[in-house]
C-alpha positions, 0 to 999 in steps of 0.5 A, spaced: 559 818 361 558 825 364 556 822 371 562 818 371 567 823 369 564 828 374 565 822 379 572 821 377 574 829 377 571 830 384 574 823 387 581 825 385 580 832 387 578 830 394 583 825 394 589 830 392 586 835 397 587 830 403 594 829 401 596 836 401 592 838 407 596 832 411 603 833 408 604 840 408 608 843 414 604 844 420 599 838 419 599 832 423 604 829 420 603 822 424 596 821 422 597 823 414 598 815 412 592 813 415 588 820 413 590 819 406 588 811 406 581 813 409 580 818 404 582 814 398 577 808 401 571 813 402 572 816 395 573 810 391 566 807 395 563 813 393 565 814 386 564 806 385 557 807 384 557 812 378 564 810 375 569 804 377 572 808 382 579 808 379 581 815 381 588 814 378 590 814 371 594 808 372 589 804 375 584 806 369 590 804 364 590 797 368 582 797 367 583 798 360 588 793 359 584 788 363 578 789 358 573 792 364 573 799 360 574 801 353 579 806 350 574 812 350 572 811 357 580 810 359 581 817 356 576 820 359 577 818 366 585 820 365 583 827 363 578 828 369 583 825 374 588 830 372 583 835 372 581 833 379 588 833 381 590 840 378 583 843 381 585 841 388 592 844 387 589 850 385 584 850 390 589 849 396 594 854 393 588 859 394 586 856 401 593 856 404 597 861 400 602 862 406 605 855 404 607 857 397 610 864 399 616 861 402 
């Protein structure tokens, strides 16, 4: 369970970081959809060995409704995915403070 929780957290962190990096002002905005899709595909592929690679609370909920995972696993995935996204935002805010100071 710990391995899958860490995988979901790290996968969400990487995915949200790529979204922030490609959509903030000054980024190469024309490549944003391609880079975001590629980041999601790679994150799912890497995380699917440890977890099922949900990387999104709605996907985790659908997996629960289909019977692929139980309620406890769903709760852990959702919490870890939100934590990963919040950590990515916090890291991006520290890494690129000028974007947030305007």
